[in-house]
N, C-alpha and C positions, 0 to 999 in steps of 0.2 A: 541596502539596495532593494528596490521594489519595482515590480512590473505588474500593472493591472490591465486586464483585457476582457472583452466581451465577445463571445462566439456568435457571429451572425453570418448570414449568407455571403459567401465570397471571402470570408475572413482568412487571412494567411498569417499564421502565428510567427513564422520565421521572419517575414518581411516587416511585420509590426514590431517585433522585438528588435530587429536591426535598425529600424527607423528611430525607435525610442532611445537606443544607446549609441546611435551613430556608428553602426557596424555594417560594412558592406555584405551583401548577400549575393551568392553566385549559385545558380541552379538550385534554388530552394535550400541552400545550406550556408551557414555562417560559422566563422571561427571566432572563438572567444579571444579578445585581444589580451596581450600580456598584462596590461594594467588591471584587468578584471580577474585574470586567472588563466586557465588553459582548458581546451576542449572544444566541442562543437555542438550545434543544434541542426538537425536535418529534418525536412518534411518530405513525405512520400505520398503521392496520390495513388493509393492502391486500386481504387475504382471510383466511379461517380458515387458520392455519398459515403466514402470510406477513406479517411485520411489517417496517417500514422506519423507522429512527430516524435523524434528521438533526441533526448538531451544526454550528453555525456560530458561532464566537466567537473573541475575542481575550482571553486571560486575563492577569492581572497576575502570577500565580505559575506556576511549572512545575507541570504537572498529570499525575499518574500514574493511568491508568485500568486497573484490573486485573480481568480476568474469571477467576474461579476455576472449577475443574472441578466439575460437579455430582456428587452422590452416585449418582444413577441414570443409566443409559444413555439417551441421547436420539437421536431420528432428525432432530434439528434441525441444519441446516447454517448456519454463520455466514460471511457475506461482508462483509469490511470494506474500505471505500474511504477512504483517508487522503490528503488533499492539503493541504500547508502552503504558504502564500504567504510569499515573502521579506519580512522586516521592512522598513518604509519606510526608504529611504536606504541600505540595505545594499549596493546596487550601487556606491556611491561608495567604500566600503571593500572593496577587492578580496578581502582575506583573510577578512573576515567573511562575504562572499558564498560563497566557496569552502567554508569550514567548515560553513556552514549547509547547503549542498548535500549534503555527506557525511553529516552527522549527522541531518538531518531530511528525507531523501528521501521523496517520496510513493510510495505503493504500494497494492496490492490484495492481500488475503489471503483464501483460502478454506480453511476448517478445520472439523473436528469441534468441536462445542461442548464435548466432553469434554476438549479440550486447553486448559489455562489459558493466557491470553495477557496481555501488558502493553503498553500504548501510552503513550508519553511525549510530551506536548505542551509545547513550549518556551513560556516566558513571552513576552508581547508579540509573538506571531506569529498571524496570521490563519489559523484552521484551518477547513477544510471536511472533515467526517468523517461518513461515512454507513455505517450497518450494516443489512444485510438478514439477517433470520433467517427461514429458510424450511424447511418440512418436505421431506424427501428425495423423497417420492412426488410432491408438488406441483411441485418443481423438475423432476423427470423429465417430468411432464405438460406443463410449459411448454416444455421444450427439444425434446421430440418427436424425439429422435435414435434411429434404428433400430439402428445398429451402434455400440456403445460399447466403448472400450478405453482403455488408458492411464489418465490422471488421471480422465477422466469415468467410467470403469468403477468406479474406487475411490470417487469421490464419490457415485455413484448406487446402487451395488450392494454395496459391500464393508462388512464389519463392522469392518475395521481402522481405526485412527485415521489421519487424514490432515491434511496441512498443505501448502498451495501458495502461493507468492509470485509475484505478477505485477507488472509495471510499471504505473504510473499513466499510461495512454495519454491523449493529448490529448483525444480524443473523450469518454472517460469523465470526465475532469476538467472538461470543459465542461458536461456534463450535471449533474454533482455540484454545481458552482458555481451553475448556474441554479436547480436545485431547492432548494438551500440558501438562496438569497437571496430566493426568493418567500416572502413571509410574510403574504399576504393570504388571507382566507377568502372564498370565493365558492361558488356552487352547483355548480361543476364542479371544485373544488379536489381532491377525492378522486380524480376521474378523471385529473387532471393528475399527481398523485403516483404513481398506479398505473402510468400509461403510462411515466413516467420510471424507475420501479423496474424495469419490464420491459425498457426500453431499456438500462439499465446491465447487467442480466443478459445480454442479447443481446451487447452489445459485449465483455463479459468472456469469455464462453464461446466466442464466435467466435474469439478469440485462443487460448484454452486448447485448443481442438480442433486447433490447429496443432502441438501438442507431440507428441513421439514416443510411440508406443504400447508403450514398454518396460514390462516387469513392474514394478509398483509395490510398494515395501516399506513396512510399517507404520512409523510414527515415534512418538516420544514427546516430552515437553517437554524432556528433557535433550538429545535429538538436535537439536531446533530451536534451542535456545540455542547449541549448539556450531556449528551451521551459520551462525548470525548472527555469531558470533565470527569465523568464517572470512571471511564477507562483509565484515565491518568491517575485517579485516586487509588484504584485497585493496584496499578503497577507501582505506585510510590513505595509500598511496603509489602512485598510478597511474603514476608515472614508472619504476617497477620491476616487471618481470613477476613473477607469484607463483611461489614455490617450494613445490611440492605437498608434499614430504616435511616441510618445516618447518611448513606450515599444519596438516597432519594430526597431527604430534607435539604442537603447541601446543594443539590442540583435543581431544586425547585420543581420536582415531579412527584406524582403519587407513586407509591411503591409498585402498584399494579402496572401503571403505564411504563415505569422505568424498566421493569423486568421484561415486559412485552417488547418494547422498542429495542432494548439492548440485544435480546435474542434475535430479533428480526434483522438488526443491522450487522451484528458481529457473528451471527450464526451459532451462538451457544448461550447457555445461561451464564449469569455473572459468576456463579461459583465454579462451574466447569471451566470458564474462561480463566479464572484465577488459578485453578489447579494446573491447567495446561501451561500458562505463562510461568508458573512456579517451576515446572519441570524444564521448560525452555531456558529459563535463567540458570537453573542448575547445570544444564549442559553447557551453557555459555561460560559459566564460572570455571568449570572443569577444563574445557577445551581452550578457551581464549584468555582467561584471566589468571590462570595458574593456581587456582584454589585446590586444596586437597578435598577428598570426599567428606571428611568430617567438617572442614571449614564451610563447605558449600551447604551441607545439611543444616548446620547450626545457624548459618546466616538466613536460611529460608524458614526458620522456625521449627525445625524438627528436633525434638529432644531424644527421639528414638531413631538411631541411624539405621537400624535394620528395616524399620518401616520406610524410611527415606529410600533405601536401596531397592526395596520391593517396588515402590511406586515408580522410581526411576527406570528400573528394568521393564516394568509394564509399559511405560511411555516410549522408551527408546529401543526396547528389544535386547538390551545388553546391560549388565551391571555397571554401576558408575566407575569402578576401578578399571574394568576392561575398556570402557568408553574413553577414559582418560588416556590409556596406553595407545589405543588406535587413533585417538584424536591428535 
């Protein structure tokens, strides 16, 4: 199942989606019909130049959502929050759980709407997906940051195309889930949605401001696709450290450009990204997939379990055995 769209002046995602799939829309909301799955999509006009679209559904088929580049240049910024819930019962099947983690990891993306993007929602997975479309000047007015540099300088002031990938932080996932599941109309519902949209912006940019103030380079769709190929290759086997020369050659980038754009896009070096994801998977294996400490350590390439435990405790603030008990 596929839906392609282009964001232009006056574009209404919910109505366009409803027209494409022949689903009725009432007050900027539609219900997913039983033959497609269950759930809803809702659009909120927070303010002029500030829209918030919420997707909460479980679909029977894999769904490709494609945003195409508009013909005209726009000052609209797209912020995408994507959180996928593990399928029911997947924690019993350890390998299914691990593969789901790698292929369907939750994330946040901040990008120029001039860059085309594609999101793939797996079948039979509960999806929480929120999109904020906001005019650049309005975002600047909301953030009220006096000194801007690094990613924020590019987002607010540069004419270059940009794309940034952030982790789905627990606080953001909590707000997204809360706002997606509220489906009641009351006299203060618009205020509720507005407050939550502002809260998500705050939580995201509070993290984004921690990034280095390095000079930012323009990117294009081809660059982004190559960076995600590199990211996928790193995640494919967290038991082996990445070989930078091989990654660069396979992606068709120089090693220098690869390292620069990867850090710019994902906020960290390739090796630090690898180590962080290694620990995140260790936590996942222990908490959700039923692995023992030794099983998790050996799977992730650690021959010395004491070293594994020290790194785990440094990352999570607690030893793996205790993490398993409280998890």
